[in-house]
Backbone as JSON Lines, residues from 0, in Angstrom:
{"i":0,"aa":"M","n":[31.65,24.56,-1.86],"ca":[31.15,23.77,-0.75],"c":[31.81,24.27,0.53]}
{"i":1,"aa":"I","n":[31.03,24.46,1.56],"ca":[31.53,24.89,2.85],"c":[31.86,23.69,3.73]}
{"i":2,"aa":"G","n":[31.08,22.65,3.65],"ca":[31.29,21.48,4.49],"c":[30.54,20.29,3.94]}
{"i":3,"aa":"K","n":[30.57,19.2,4.69],"ca":[29.88,17.97,4.32],"c":[28.88,17.61,5.41]}
{"i":4,"aa":"W","n":[27.78,17.03,4.97],"ca":[26.76,16.63,5.91],"c":[27.32,15.59,6.87]}
{"i":5,"aa":"H","n":[27.13,15.82,8.17],"ca":[27.63,14.9,9.18],"c":[26.51,14.08,9.8]}
{"i":6,"aa":"G","n":[25.34,14.7,10.04],"ca":[24.27,13.93,10.63],"c":[23.03,14.75,10.92]}
{"i":7,"aa":"L","n":[21.97,14.06,11.23],"ca":[20.72,14.65,11.67],"c":[20.6,14.36,13.16]}
{"i":8,"aa":"I","n":[20.29,15.38,13.95],"ca":[20.16,15.21,15.4],"c":[18.68,15.33,15.76]}
{"i":9,"aa":"I","n":[18.16,14.35,16.46],"ca":[16.75,14.32,16.84],"c":[16.64,14.36,18.36]}
{"i":10,"aa":"D","n":[15.97,15.38,18.89],"ca":[15.68,15.44,20.31],"c":[14.57,14.44,20.63]}
{"i":11,"aa":"C","n":[14.69,13.79,21.78],"ca":[13.68,12.8,22.18],"c":[13.82,12.52,23.67]}
{"i":12,"aa":"P","n":[12.8,11.94,24.28],"ca":[12.89,11.63,25.71],"c":[13.71,10.38,26.02]}
{"i":13,"aa":"D","n":[13.84,9.45,25.06],"ca":[14.52,8.17,25.3],"c":[15.36,7.78,24.07]}
{"i":14,"aa":"P","n":[16.64,8.21,24.03],"ca":[17.48,7.92,22.86],"c":[17.64,6.44,22.55]}
{"i":15,"aa":"Q","n":[17.7,5.59,23.57],"ca":[17.86,4.15,23.34],"c":[16.66,3.6,22.57]}
{"i":16,"aa":"R","n":[15.48,3.92,23.03],"ca":[14.26,3.4,22.41],"c":[14.08,3.93,21.0]}
{"i":17,"aa":"L","n":[14.26,5.23,20.82],"ca":[14.01,5.81,19.5],"c":[15.08,5.37,18.5]}
{"i":18,"aa":"S","n":[16.33,5.25,18.92],"ca":[17.38,4.79,18.0],"c":[17.11,3.34,17.59]}
{"i":19,"aa":"A","n":[16.6,2.51,18.49],"ca":[16.28,1.12,18.14],"c":[15.17,1.08,17.1]}
{"i":20,"aa":"F","n":[14.17,1.95,17.24],"ca":[13.1,2.03,16.26],"c":[13.66,2.35,14.88]}
{"i":21,"aa":"Y","n":[14.49,3.4,14.77],"ca":[15.03,3.8,13.48],"c":[16.09,2.83,12.96]}
{"i":22,"aa":"R","n":[16.82,2.17,13.84],"ca":[17.76,1.12,13.4],"c":[17.01,0.04,12.64]}
{"i":23,"aa":"E","n":[15.92,-0.41,13.22],"ca":[15.12,-1.46,12.59],"c":[14.43,-0.95,11.32]}
{"i":24,"aa":"L","n":[13.87,0.24,11.38],"ca":[13.18,0.81,10.23],"c":[14.1,1.0,9.03]}
{"i":25,"aa":"L","n":[15.33,1.49,9.26],"ca":[16.24,1.86,8.19],"c":[17.36,0.85,7.93]}
{"i":26,"aa":"G","n":[17.44,-0.21,8.73],"ca":[18.49,-1.21,8.52],"c":[19.87,-0.68,8.83]}
{"i":27,"aa":"M","n":[19.99,0.19,9.81],"ca":[21.28,0.77,10.18],"c":[21.83,0.06,11.41]}
{"i":28,"aa":"V","n":[23.06,0.43,11.78],"ca":[23.7,-0.12,12.97],"c":[23.98,1.0,13.95]}
{"i":29,"aa":"Q","n":[24.1,0.63,15.19],"ca":[24.48,1.63,16.21],"c":[25.98,1.86,16.12]}
{"i":30,"aa":"V","n":[26.38,3.12,16.04],"ca":[27.8,3.43,15.93],"c":[28.34,4.18,17.14]}
{"i":31,"aa":"Q","n":[27.44,4.65,18.02],"ca":[27.88,5.33,19.24],"c":[26.75,5.27,20.25]}
{"i":32,"aa":"D","n":[27.1,5.07,21.53],"ca":[26.11,5.07,22.6],"c":[26.73,5.67,23.85]}
{"i":33,"aa":"D","n":[26.35,6.9,24.14],"ca":[26.8,7.56,25.36],"c":[25.65,7.73,26.35]}
{"i":34,"aa":"G","n":[24.64,6.89,26.24],"ca":[23.5,6.95,27.15],"c":[22.46,7.97,26.71]}
{"i":35,"aa":"D","n":[22.8,9.25,26.86],"ca":[21.86,10.29,26.47],"c":[22.12,10.78,25.04]}
{"i":36,"aa":"W","n":[23.01,10.12,24.32],"ca":[23.37,10.44,22.94],"c":[23.69,9.14,22.22]}
{"i":37,"aa":"V","n":[22.83,8.75,21.26],"ca":[23.01,7.51,20.52],"c":[23.02,7.84,19.03]}
{"i":38,"aa":"V","n":[23.98,7.26,18.31],"ca":[24.1,7.52,16.87],"c":[23.97,6.2,16.12]}
{"i":39,"aa":"I","n":[23.2,6.24,15.02],"ca":[23.07,5.09,14.12],"c":[23.48,5.52,12.72]}
{"i":40,"aa":"G","n":[23.86,4.55,11.9],"ca":[24.24,4.86,10.52],"c":[24.62,3.61,9.77]}
{"i":41,"aa":"D","n":[25.17,3.84,8.58],"ca":[25.67,2.72,7.78],"c":[27.03,2.25,8.3]}
{"i":42,"aa":"A","n":[27.83,3.19,8.8],"ca":[29.17,2.9,9.33],"c":[29.6,4.11,10.16]}
{"i":43,"aa":"A","n":[30.55,3.91,11.04],"ca":[30.99,4.97,11.95],"c":[31.6,6.17,11.23]}
{"i":44,"aa":"D","n":[32.14,5.96,10.05],"ca":[32.8,7.06,9.34],"c":[31.89,7.72,8.3]}
{"i":45,"aa":"R","n":[30.6,7.44,8.34],"ca":[29.64,8.03,7.39],"c":[28.6,8.84,8.16]}
{"i":46,"aa":"P","n":[27.9,9.76,7.49],"ca":[26.85,10.52,8.18],"c":[25.82,9.6,8.81]}
{"i":47,"aa":"G","n":[25.26,10.04,9.92],"ca":[24.29,9.22,10.62],"c":[23.18,10.04,11.23]}
{"i":48,"aa":"I","n":[22.37,9.37,12.03],"ca":[21.28,10.0,12.76],"c":[21.59,9.85,14.24]}
{"i":49,"aa":"A","n":[21.61,10.99,14.94],"ca":[21.87,10.98,16.38],"c":[20.59,11.28,17.14]}
{"i":50,"aa":"F","n":[20.43,10.63,18.25],"ca":[19.27,10.81,19.11],"c":[19.76,11.37,20.43]}
{"i":51,"aa":"Q","n":[19.31,12.57,20.74],"ca":[19.8,13.33,21.89],"c":[18.68,13.45,22.93]}
{"i":52,"aa":"Q","n":[18.97,13.07,24.17],"ca":[17.96,13.15,25.2],"c":[17.61,14.6,25.5]}
{"i":53,"aa":"A","n":[16.32,14.87,25.5],"ca":[15.8,16.2,25.82],"c":[15.02,16.1,27.11]}
{"i":54,"aa":"E","n":[15.48,16.8,28.12],"ca":[14.79,16.77,29.42],"c":[13.38,17.35,29.31]}
{"i":55,"aa":"V","n":[13.24,18.4,28.53],"ca":[11.93,19.0,28.29],"c":[11.59,18.75,26.83]}
{"i":56,"aa":"Y","n":[10.67,17.86,26.58],"ca":[10.33,17.46,25.23],"c":[8.83,17.57,25.03]}
{"i":57,"aa":"R","n":[8.42,18.21,23.96],"ca":[7.01,18.31,23.6],"c":[6.77,17.55,22.31]}
{"i":58,"aa":"T","n":[5.91,16.56,22.37],"ca":[5.58,15.75,21.2],"c":[4.89,16.6,20.15]}
{"i":59,"aa":"P","n":[5.32,16.51,18.88],"ca":[4.64,17.24,17.81],"c":[3.16,16.84,17.73]}
{"i":60,"aa":"T","n":[2.33,17.77,17.3],"ca":[0.89,17.54,17.22],"c":[0.42,17.59,15.77]}
{"i":61,"aa":"W","n":[0.92,16.68,14.96],"ca":[0.57,16.6,13.54],"c":[-0.9,16.34,13.37]}
{"i":62,"aa":"P","n":[-1.62,16.98,12.49],"ca":[-1.2,18.09,11.64],"c":[-1.42,19.47,12.27]}
{"i":63,"aa":"D","n":[-1.88,19.5,13.51],"ca":[-2.11,20.75,14.22],"c":[-0.77,21.45,14.46]}
{"i":64,"aa":"P","n":[-0.62,22.71,14.06],"ca":[0.67,23.4,14.22],"c":[0.96,23.89,15.64]}
{"i":65,"aa":"E","n":[0.13,23.52,16.61],"ca":[0.36,23.93,18.0],"c":[1.79,23.59,18.44]}
{"i":66,"aa":"V","n":[2.23,22.38,18.18],"ca":[3.63,21.98,18.41],"c":[4.14,21.49,17.06]}
{"i":67,"aa":"H","n":[5.04,22.21,16.45],"ca":[5.53,21.91,15.12],"c":[6.21,20.55,15.06]}
{"i":68,"aa":"Q","n":[6.25,19.99,13.86],"ca":[6.8,18.65,13.67],"c":[8.31,18.58,13.88]}
{"i":69,"aa":"Q","n":[9.02,19.69,13.82],"ca":[10.46,19.76,14.1],"c":[11.32,19.13,13.02]}
{"i":70,"aa":"M","n":[10.93,18.05,12.46],"ca":[11.64,17.37,11.38],"c":[10.78,16.22,10.94]}
{"i":71,"aa":"H","n":[11.04,15.7,9.74],"ca":[10.48,14.39,9.41],"c":[11.34,13.74,8.35]}
{"i":72,"aa":"I","n":[11.31,12.42,8.36],"ca":[12.09,11.6,7.44],"c":[11.12,10.92,6.48]}
{"i":73,"aa":"D","n":[11.48,10.88,5.21],"ca":[10.76,10.07,4.23],"c":[11.52,8.76,4.05]}
{"i":74,"aa":"V","n":[10.79,7.65,4.16],"ca":[11.38,6.32,4.03],"c":[10.74,5.64,2.82]}
{"i":75,"aa":"R","n":[11.57,5.32,1.84],"ca":[11.08,4.68,0.61],"c":[10.84,3.2,0.86]}
{"i":76,"aa":"V","n":[9.65,2.72,0.43],"ca":[9.3,1.3,0.55],"c":[8.78,0.8,-0.79]}
{"i":77,"aa":"D","n":[8.86,-0.5,-1.0],"ca":[8.34,-1.1,-2.23],"c":[6.82,-1.27,-2.16]}
{"i":78,"aa":"D","n":[6.3,-1.52,-0.95],"ca":[4.87,-1.8,-0.77],"c":[4.38,-1.03,0.45]}
{"i":79,"aa":"L","n":[3.45,-0.1,0.25],"ca":[2.95,0.72,1.37],"c":[2.23,-0.11,2.42]}
{"i":80,"aa":"D","n":[1.43,-1.08,2.0],"ca":[0.69,-1.9,2.98],"c":[1.65,-2.69,3.86]}
{"i":81,"aa":"E","n":[2.65,-3.32,3.24],"ca":[3.63,-4.1,4.0],"c":[4.47,-3.18,4.89]}
{"i":82,"aa":"G","n":[4.86,-2.03,4.36],"ca":[5.61,-1.06,5.16],"c":[4.81,-0.6,6.36]}
{"i":83,"aa":"E","n":[3.53,-0.31,6.16],"ca":[2.68,0.12,7.27],"c":[2.6,-0.95,8.34]}
{"i":84,"aa":"R","n":[2.35,-2.18,7.93],"ca":[2.27,-3.28,8.9],"c":[3.55,-3.37,9.74]}
{"i":85,"aa":"A","n":[4.68,-3.26,9.07],"ca":[5.97,-3.41,9.76],"c":[6.23,-2.25,10.73]}
{"i":86,"aa":"V","n":[5.95,-1.0,10.31],"ca":[6.24,0.11,11.22],"c":[5.27,0.14,12.4]}
{"i":87,"aa":"L","n":[4.03,-0.3,12.19],"ca":[3.09,-0.37,13.31],"c":[3.56,-1.41,14.33]}
{"i":88,"aa":"E","n":[4.1,-2.53,13.84],"ca":[4.65,-3.56,14.74],"c":[5.84,-3.02,15.54]}
{"i":89,"aa":"L","n":[6.6,-2.08,14.93],"ca":[7.76,-1.49,15.62],"c":[7.37,-0.47,16.68]}
{"i":90,"aa":"G","n":[6.13,-0.02,16.65],"ca":[5.69,0.96,17.64],"c":[5.28,2.3,17.06]}
{"i":91,"aa":"A","n":[5.24,2.41,15.74],"ca":[4.76,3.64,15.11],"c":[3.24,3.69,15.24]}
{"i":92,"aa":"R","n":[2.68,4.88,14.99],"ca":[1.23,4.99,14.9],"c":[0.9,5.82,13.67]}
{"i":93,"aa":"R","n":[-0.22,5.49,13.05],"ca":[-0.66,6.17,11.83],"c":[-1.2,7.55,12.19]}
{"i":94,"aa":"L","n":[-0.88,8.54,11.36],"ca":[-1.36,9.91,11.54],"c":[-2.27,10.29,10.37]}
{"i":95,"aa":"E","n":[-3.0,11.37,10.55],"ca":[-3.83,11.9,9.47],"c":[-2.95,12.3,8.3]}
{"i":96,"aa":"G","n":[-3.54,12.3,7.13],"ca":[-2.82,12.74,5.95],"c":[-2.32,11.58,5.13]}
{"i":97,"aa":"G","n":[-1.65,11.92,4.1],"ca":[-1.13,10.91,3.19],"c":[-1.81,11.04,1.85]}
{"i":98,"aa":"G","n":[-1.47,10.16,0.98],"ca":[-2.01,10.18,-0.37],"c":[-1.76,8.86,-1.05]}
{"i":99,"aa":"E","n":[-1.92,8.86,-2.35],"ca":[-1.77,7.62,-3.11],"c":[-0.36,7.04,-2.98]}
{"i":100,"aa":"G","n":[0.67,7.89,-2.92],"ca":[2.04,7.41,-2.89],"c":[2.75,7.54,-1.56]}
{"i":101,"aa":"F","n":[2.04,7.97,-0.5],"ca":[2.7,8.1,0.8],"c":[1.7,8.01,1.94]}
{"i":102,"aa":"R","n":[2.21,7.61,3.1],"ca":[1.42,7.54,4.34],"c":[2.23,8.18,5.46]}
{"i":103,"aa":"V","n":[1.52,8.8,6.38],"ca":[2.15,9.55,7.47],"c":[2.0,8.78,8.78]}
{"i":104,"aa":"F","n":[3.09,8.72,9.54],"ca":[3.13,8.0,10.81],"c":[3.85,8.85,11.85]}
{"i":105,"aa":"A","n":[3.77,8.43,13.1],"ca":[4.58,9.03,14.16],"c":[5.47,7.94,14.72]}
{"i":106,"aa":"D","n":[6.74,8.29,14.98],"ca":[7.64,7.34,15.64],"c":[7.26,7.25,17.12]}
{"i":107,"aa":"P","n":[7.9,6.39,17.91],"ca":[7.52,6.25,19.31],"c":[7.62,7.53,20.15]}
{"i":108,"aa":"A","n":[8.42,8.51,19.71],"ca":[8.51,9.78,20.43],"c":[7.57,10.83,19.86]}
{"i":109,"aa":"G","n":[6.82,10.48,18.81],"ca":[5.84,11.39,18.24],"c":[6.29,12.16,17.02]}
{"i":110,"aa":"H","n":[7.55,12.0,16.57],"ca":[8.01,12.69,15.36],"c":[7.32,12.1,14.13]}
{"i":111,"aa":"P","n":[6.75,12.95,13.27],"ca":[6.16,12.42,12.04],"c":[7.24,11.89,11.09]}
{"i":112,"aa":"F","n":[6.89,10.84,10.36],"ca":[7.71,10.36,9.24],"c":[6.76,9.78,8.21]}
{"i":113,"aa":"C","n":[7.22,9.69,6.98],"ca":[6.38,9.19,5.91],"c":[6.99,7.95,5.28]}
{"i":114,"aa":"L","n":[6.15,7.02,4.93],"ca":[6.53,5.94,4.04],"c":[6.1,6.4,2.65]}
{"i":115,"aa":"V","n":[7.02,6.31,1.7],"ca":[6.75,6.77,0.35],"c":[7.02,5.65,-0.65]}
{"i":116,"aa":"R","n":[6.25,5.64,-1.71],"ca":[6.43,4.67,-2.79],"c":[6.46,5.45,-4.09]}
{"i":117,"aa":"F","n":[7.48,5.2,-4.9],"ca":[7.61,5.88,-6.19],"c":[7.21,4.98,-7.32]}
């Protein structure tokens, strides 16, 4: 092993707004807020997700590869219909694609993410 995972960094136009979306979606807490850099996680001493303000940001164009998705997170849910209702209320939007066990959405900054059911 060379190192340990520390975090995922997501570029976005508004770190406050996007971190609040993912805090609610994933049940995490805010562990750092420097204005243009916000980190959420289970605890301050564990790996987390950081949201970094990008002055020049291009929203991914899923599924068109014109602007690549850059990253995506899979979120496990017990019920896809209930999960969809909840993420749409948080500000997500449904995207093309998906299947019997997953649905594709965009977060408020346009990053794709999936709700998955096993």
